[in-house]
C-alpha positions, -999 to 999 in steps of 0.1 A, spaced: 842 275 -744 869 255 -756 862 218 -764 876 203 -734 850 221 -709 827 211 -728 829 176 -729 843 176 -691 806 192 -685 788 163 -703 811 138 -691 799 147 -654 760 144 -664 747 113 -667 737 101 -705 697 105 -690 701 142 -680 717 153 -710 693 137 -736 664 150 -711 680 187 -714 684 184 -755 649 172 -752 636 201 -734 657 232 -746 679 236 -779 710 229 -781 723 266 -780 706 266 -752 723 238 -735 758 247 -743 752 280 -735 742 265 -700 773 243 -702 792 277 -706 780 292 -679 785 263 -654 748 257 -649 743 216 -641 723 204 -671 694 195 -648 692 227 -632 682 241 -668 648 247 -665 650 264 -631 681 287 -640 670 295 -678 659 334 -679 657 335 -719 672 352 -744 679 388 -746 699 415 -765 719 431 -737 723 427 -701 705 463 -699 678 446 -715 677 416 -695 678 439 -657 650 461 -677 627 426 -683 635 416 -652 624 446 -633 592 446 -652 584 411 -651 587 412 -613 566 440 -604 597 462 -592 587 489 -617 551 506 -608 529 511 -638 524 546 -628 562 555 -627 565 592 -639 581 594 -674 605 623 -661 622 595 -640 652 575 -657 665 544 -646 702 541 -648 696 501 -669 735 503 -673 743 502 -635 711 483 -627 721 455 -650 757 456 -635 739 451 -603 719 424 -611 743 403 -628 759 394 -601 733 368 -597 731 360 -632 753 343 -663 750 347 -696 763 336 -728 754 344 -763 723 361 -753 709 336 -727 707 344 -692 708 322 -663 700 328 -627 731 312 -604 715 285 -582 
């Protein structure tokens, strides 16, 4: 993200929205949201956390929503790279911070 893009994103929000976002989230998360074209007022709904990779994010997401049964057989392997590619169509990432596209 360029300085101009960040400035435009911040200017498109009102001061109260920016202050609210910065009060609730770290500056790094707010900057990542701006880079991912997330409206500052939507960060709370869109933010999915910080993860080391798309594959880690996809695995955590699938585990959190219960898509992987507790008794999943150990001999079955999930292709997390391919799963992540599919999941990332609905998500954005910047500097390890993941957001659901609203």
